[in-house]
C-alpha positions, -999 to 999 in steps of 0.1 A, spaced: -767 -777 625 -776 -756 656 -807 -769 676 -839 -750 676 -844 -729 707 -872 -736 731 -906 -721 725 -906 -683 733 -868 -679 729 -856 -660 699 -836 -680 673 -799 -670 671 -786 -663 635 -764 -692 624 -737 -668 611 -734 -631 621 -706 -609 606 -695 -578 625 -671 -557 605 -656 -522 608 -624 -502 609 -600 -503 638 -611 -489 670 -647 -485 657 -662 -508 684 -668 -540 663 -654 -563 690 -675 -547 717 -706 -550 695 -699 -587 687 -695 -594 725 -728 -576 732 -745 -598 706 -728 -629 720 -738 -621 756 -774 -613 746 -778 -647 729 -782 -666 762 -758 -694 750 -725 -705 764 -700 -682 746 -667 -697 736 -643 -669 724 -621 -682 696 -590 -659 694 -573 -662 661 -544 -637 668 -508 -646 676 -496 -645 712 -466 -621 705 -453 -622 741 -425 -596 732 -449 -570 718 -461 -548 746 -487 -530 726 -503 -563 714 -502 -577 750 -521 -546 763 -547 -550 736 -551 -587 746 -554 -577 782 -582 -552 774 -601 -579 755 -597 -603 784 -610 -578 809 -641 -572 789 -651 -608 787 -674 -622 814 -656 -648 835 -682 -675 825 -671 -673 789 -647 -699 776 -617 -689 755 -596 -709 730 -566 -694 715 -568 -711 681 -545 -689 660 -547 -700 623 -564 -734 633 -599 -718 632 -615 -743 609 -605 -773 631 -617 -756 663 -652 -748 648 -657 -786 646 -655 -788 683 -683 -763 691 -715 -779 705 -752 -771 703 -760 -747 732 -727 -728 726 -720 -698 705 -686 -692 689 -673 -656 689 -645 -655 664 -621 -625 669 -610 -621 641 -611 -630 606 -583 -606 598 -558 -623 621 -569 -657 606 -562 -644 571 -528 -630 582 -518 -664 597 -520 -679 562 -508 -649 542 -478 -669 529 -499 -695 512 -498 -697 475 -532 -692 458 -542 -729 455 -533 -736 491 -551 -705 502 -582 -716 483 -581 -750 501 -579 -731 535 -609 -710 526 -628 -741 514 -620 -758 547 -632 -728 567 -664 -725 548 -670 -763 553 -664 -760 590 -688 -731 593 -714 -749 574 -710 -780 596 -707 -761 628 -733 -771 655 -732 -737 672 -741 -702 658 -712 -680 651 -704 -643 655 -674 -634 634 -655 -602 637 -637 -590 606 -618 -559 599 -624 -535 571 -593 -527 551 -584 -506 521 -609 -479 525 -592 -457 500 -556 -465 508 -536 -486 484 -512 -509 504 -475 -501 498 -464 -537 499 -474 -569 480 -482 -585 514 -505 -557 523 -523 -560 490 -526 -597 494 -541 -592 528 -565 -567 517 -576 -587 487 -580 -620 506 -599 -605 536 -623 -586 513 -630 -617 492 -636 -638 524 -659 -612 538 -680 -612 506 -681 -649 506 -691 -652 542 -717 -624 538 -736 -646 514 -740 -673 540 -748 -648 569 -781 -643 585 -770 -610 601 -744 -585 590 -733 -555 610 -710 -526 601 -696 -509 632 -679 -476 631 -675 -446 654 -692 -467 682 -724 -472 661 -737 -505 647 -755 -505 614 -776 -535 603 -763 -540 567 -789 -565 556 -818 -542 566 -803 -511 551 -785 -521 520 -788 -538 485 -764 -565 472 -738 -554 447 -743 -573 414 -716 -599 408 -687 -590 385 -672 -608 356 
């Protein structure tokens, strides 16, 4: 559990979700929230390295240039749950992103996927540092053309809804604007 801040310092939410579509500004907003926390930021990169993909390498370069030099960075890939256990009080973990973590485990069969999700939720609950988690919004009206695409959309959407229940702050970022979802929304009733 995160330590309480000194008197006069605002408490950082334990879990903050920042979601939105591609190129909407969600990573920049998450970085803004992390930087404003006053804590030592540890950037947890869940994406693959893909050294032969020039477009991916350019995207990684832009992300690295935006980060302050004092921030730590750990390239965790699919091993996010294990890395959360290493964060300490006084740090803030910035996870970018939930979607690349889901993609790293897309081949898992449903029982193994559920175990991975449970492990991640357990690690989040036990984490001593507050977390800001970036997650992509997928499937906004487009039905994926492949089974893998549908599996990704369904798993990511389910994880977002699960994490949202445990979140103290939830932001939707699109078109360069951040919307506080907890302040401006009502929960959807659970389904059968």
